[in-house]
N, C-alpha and C positions, 0 to 999 in steps of 0.2 A: 319768137315771131310767128304769127300765123297766117299763111297765104291761102287764101280760099279761092277754088275754081267751081264756078256753077255750070249745070248742064252739060258736064262733062260726059262725053260718049266713048265707045271702044276705039273711036278713030283718033280722038282728041287725046288719049291718056299716053300713048308712047310718045307724043312730043313733049309732053310735060315731063316724064320720066327723063328722056334725053337732055333736057334743059337744066334738069336737077343734078345729073350724073357727070357728063363730060365736060362742060365748061368748068367746072368747079374742081373736077379730080376727086381722088378718094378721101384725101384729108378735108377738101371742104364740103364734100357729102355726106361724111361720116355721121355728123351731128343733127340730119334732116331726116325725118320720118313721114312716111306716107300713111294718110288716114282716109280711108274710101267710106263716104257715107253715102246718103241718096234715098230717095224713096222708092224708085222703080228697083224692084228687086232682081229684075232679069238683067237689066242693065248694068246693075253693079255687078253680077256675075260675070259680064262680058268684060267691063272694065277691069276686074281683078285679074281675068286671064290674060289680058293684053298686057298690064302693068308689069306682072310676073314675067313675061315673056321679054318685053323691053329691059327690065332688070337684068335679065340672063345675058343679055349682049355686052354687059360690062364686067370686067374682072373682078369687080367689088360688090356692086348692088345694095339694096340697103331692105331695112324693116317697112313691112307694109301691115296697117291694123284694119281690119275691116269689120264694120258694126252699122251696118245701114238702118239708120232712125233708131239705132239701139236696139235693133232687133235680134241680134246675135247674142249679147248679153243678157237680154232680158229672157229670151228662151232657156239660155244655159241655167241662168238663176230660176226659173221657173221649174225646170227639169230638177236641178240638184235640190231643191226645196222638197220637191215630191219623193225623191230618192232619200233624203234625210229623213222626212217623216215615216216613210216606210221602214227604214232600217231602225227609227227610234221606236218604233211601235212593234218591232219584232215580226215584220212581215217580209223580211229579207230586201234582197237587192231588187232592181228593176228587170233582171232577165227573167223572161216568161210571164211577167205580168201583162194583164190585158189593160191597154192604155186607149183612151178615147181624147183626141184633140179635136176640139169643136172650134170651127174656122180654121181648119188645119192647111188652108191654101195660102192664108196671109203671110207676110215675113216671119212674125214669131211663130205660128202655128207650124208652117213648114217646116222651120229651123228645128223646133221642139220634136217634131216627128222624126227628122234625120237622127237626133241625139237619142231619142228612145229607141229607134231601129238599132242604132249602134252599141246600144246597151242591151239588144237582144229581147226587148220587150215586144209583144204582139199589139200593133198599133192600128187603130182605126181613125181615119180623118174625116171630118165632116165637110162638105162644101156645097154651096148652091147649085153648083154646076158639076155634074158627074164628070163630064170629061174633062175639066180643069183639075178637079179632085184626082182623077185616074192618071193623068200625066204627072202630077206631083209625086203620086205613089210608085209609078212605074220609075222614076227618077231615084228616088231613094232606095227601092229595091235593086237597082241595077247597080248603085253605089255599094250597098252592103252584100251583094250576091248572094242575096236569099230573100224570098217571099215575106217580108215581115209588115208591110203596110199595105192596107186596104182603104177603100174609100166607101162612104155612104152617103147619099143625096140628102141634105136637109135644106129644102127651099121654103119650108114651111114649118111653125112652131111645133105642130103635131107630130113632125118627124123626129124631134129630138131624142124622145124615149126610146126608140129604135137604135139610135146610134151609141146609146150610153148603156143599154140594158145588161150587157155583160162586162162593162168597165169596172176594173178593181180602181184605177185611177182615172179622174177627170180632170182635164186641163182646159179650162175657157181662154181661148186665146183670140178674141175678136175685138173689133176696133172699140174705142172709148166710148161710153153712153149706149152701147148695144148690149142689152140683155139675152144671153144665150141660155140660161139654164133657170127655170122657175123653181121654186120650192117644191111644187106637185112633180116635176119631172125628175128632182133628185130623190124624192119619197120613191119613186119608181124603180130607181137604180139600185135594186138590192144588195148587189154584189159591191157597191162602191165603199172604198175604204179611205180614200183621199181625195179631195176637189181643191182645184187651186184655180184663180182668177186673176189676169193681168190687167185688168180693166179698173182704173180708179175713178172715172169720170162717171156719175149717175146718169141714168141707170146702171149699176154695176153689171158686170158679165153673170154673176152666180146670186140669185136671190137670197138673202139671209146672209150672206158672206159678207163681213166688213173688210174694208181695206188694210186695216191694220192687224186682222185675225191671224193667229198661228196657233191654233187650239181646236180642240174638239168642239164641232158647230152643232154635233146633235150625238147621239148615242152610237159609237162605231164608226163615225164619219168625222176625218180630221180635216179642218178647212184652213186653207192658206190665201191671204188676201193679197191684193195688188201691192199695195206698199210694204207688205212683209217681204214679198219677192223682190220689190225695188231697193230694199236695203242692200240686199245680196248682189242685185245687178250693179249698184254704183260700186261696191267694192272690187267686182270682178271686173268692170271697165277699167277701174283707175290700174289694176293691178296688170292688165293687158298693156297699157300704155307704159308702166314703169318696166315690163319685160322687153318692150319693142325697144325702149330707149337703151336698155342696158346690152342687146344684142345687136351684132353688125349687120344681119339680115335674116329673113324668115319671114312667113307668113302668120299672123295672128287675127284667126278668124273664129268661127263658133266652135270648133274643136277646142281651141287652146282656152277659151272662154269657159266652155263647160269643166274642162280640166281644173281651171282655177276655182270655180264655184264648187264641184264636188269635193275638190280638197278642202276648202272651207267647211263643208258640212262632216266630212271625215274627223277634222279637227276638233269640232264642235262634240261629236259622237264621243272621240276618245277621250275628251275633259270630262264629259258627263260620266263615263264608265269608269274613271279614276277616282271619282268621288266616294 
């Protein structure tokens, strides 16, 4: 059974959690899981924080799955696919790689930037608002305890080239139907080895990169399309739910999603090397 609560705020969440836990006791609540979705990324984080706090008031608690509009699992899959491509092409891990995340302040973009930073990549995020982008960068840098993320303003198409000029990996993380990277932009990114796009709605985020592509799109550049990422995203989200169902409590968020997605890529690499 699925019970849907809409427009939940940080003030509402504890009441829902208390009604879930206490009237039914540990035996009754054991088979119930909390899935936090939502389109307001900042509000989702507030709801997660107060939900965890409310859960801690009971001797038992429960599992919490967090995937706002699929942003966590999509970002995890996108980063994992670029990791897999880098390893498969003999370029090594993500550590030290120069990565640009276009539209880096959106739900997928900032989550991908957090994961890249956790992998010790050198991350640049683009934003139409320098102040908004800096706030995201500062938050991620504080989380990692190192200055791994910087921001560049891209409020005009011609500013894109400057954002990607040093990038070895480019992730277009914009909204559906918005092209972020033209063929000319990509041609100017001479250091780029891998480019990925999460947008499957035309016009696609990267010109010339098909949604199903997971191949060399031009000499020396590997392209990963939105549906290729989407296949891993679905597997990741399903596995997150399975794990949350099996575990009595815990937070299943973007870090767990990435662990699952990366593990899938490592298994694929191991299988290929065994042939």
